[in-house]
Each structure stands twice: as C-alpha cells, then as structure tokens.
C-alpha positions as CSV (number, residue, x, y, z in Angstrom):
1,M,-8.4,-0.1,19.0
2,S,-7.6,2.5,16.0
3,R,-7.7,2.0,12.3
4,R,-4.0,3.6,10.5
5,F,-5.2,5.0,6.8
6,V,-3.1,5.4,4.1
7,T,-3.7,6.3,0.8
8,V,-2.5,4.0,-2.5
9,S,-2.2,4.5,-6.4
10,F,-1.8,1.2,-8.5
11,W,0.9,3.3,-10.4
12,R,3.8,6.2,-9.4
13,G,1.5,9.4,-9.1
14,G,-1.9,7.7,-10.6
15,R,-5.6,8.3,-8.1
16,A,-4.7,8.0,-4.8
17,Y,-7.3,5.8,-2.8
18,T,-7.9,5.6,1.0
19,Y,-7.6,1.7,2.5
20,H,-6.8,0.8,6.6
21,A,-3.7,-0.8,7.2
22,G,-4.6,-1.9,11.1
23,D,-0.9,-3.7,12.1
24,E,1.7,-4.0,9.3
25,P,4.2,-1.1,9.7
26,V,3.4,0.6,5.9
27,A,5.5,3.6,4.3
28,V,5.0,5.5,1.6
29,G,7.0,4.0,-1.0
30,D,5.9,0.4,0.2
31,V,4.4,-1.5,-2.4
32,V,1.3,-3.2,-0.5
33,K,-1.1,-6.9,-1.6
34,L,-4.2,-5.1,-1.2
35,P,-8.0,-6.8,-2.2
36,G,-9.3,-7.7,-5.8
37,R,-11.9,-7.2,-7.8
38,Q,-13.2,-10.8,-7.2
39,A,-13.6,-12.4,-4.3
40,E,-10.6,-14.7,-4.1
41,G,-8.2,-12.3,-6.0
42,W,-5.7,-10.1,-4.4
43,T,-3.4,-7.0,-6.6
44,S,-0.6,-4.3,-5.9
45,G,-0.3,-0.9,-4.9
46,I,1.7,1.5,-4.5
47,V,1.5,3.7,-0.3
48,E,1.4,7.5,-1.4
49,A,0.6,8.7,2.3
50,V,0.4,7.1,5.8
51,D,-1.2,8.1,8.5
52,V,-4.2,9.9,6.4
53,P,-7.2,11.5,8.4
54,E,-9.9,9.1,8.2
55,P,-12.5,9.4,5.7
56,T,-16.0,9.1,5.8
57,F,-16.6,6.2,3.8
58,E,-15.9,2.7,3.8
59,T,-12.3,1.0,3.3
60,R,-11.1,-1.6,2.5
61,P,-7.7,-3.4,4.3
62,V,-3.6,-3.7,2.9
63,L,-3.6,-7.0,3.7
64,G,0.5,-7.4,3.0
65,I,3.9,-5.1,2.2
66,I,4.9,-7.2,-0.9
67,E,7.9,-5.0,-1.3
68,T,9.1,-1.7,1.3
69,A,10.2,0.9,-0.4
70,A,13.6,0.2,1.1
71,E,13.8,-3.1,-0.1
72,R,12.5,-1.9,-4.2
73,A,15.6,0.7,-3.5
74,A,18.4,-1.7,-3.3
75,R,17.2,-3.8,-6.2
76,K,17.5,-1.5,-8.3
77,E,20.9,0.3,-7.4
78,S,23.0,-3.8,-7.4
79,P,23.8,-5.1,-10.4
80,Q,22.0,-7.0,-12.5
81,E,24.3,-10.5,-13.5
C-alpha cells in the first residue's frame, strides 16, 4: 500500500511540513493531530495540501483529525450563545 502525503503548517499560511496521512481522509483546511517534540506529546496543524509528491526524506504520521474544515466553517457561522 502506498502512502498519501500531505503538507501541514502550524498556522494558516506558515511554513509547510510534509507528513504521511495513512488511511486518514484528510482534506485541505482540516486541523490534524501531529506527533509533538516530546515522546508522548502531540500538537495540531492545518492541512495545506493533499496528495503531494513523496519526499526524499522520512516523514512522520498524521495521528488523526481534530476538526474538519467543514466543521470549523459551520462553527464559525453559527451564532454565539
């Protein structure tokens, strides 16, 4: 099985880093869970591009989807109570 590669930034429009998504159905704009710097920690990032070419270096995995772009858009459009 071939890997799917995506680019992820830590803030919208920031420097993008390449990760492999595995079977996660990630899309541009999704907020994803990524391995952190510490062995047991994690951090979040924003998917900037999907199905990018395989890089010449090892990549780290996307650990999961925190919030899809559609969910985030709906949350921002809903009135605050």
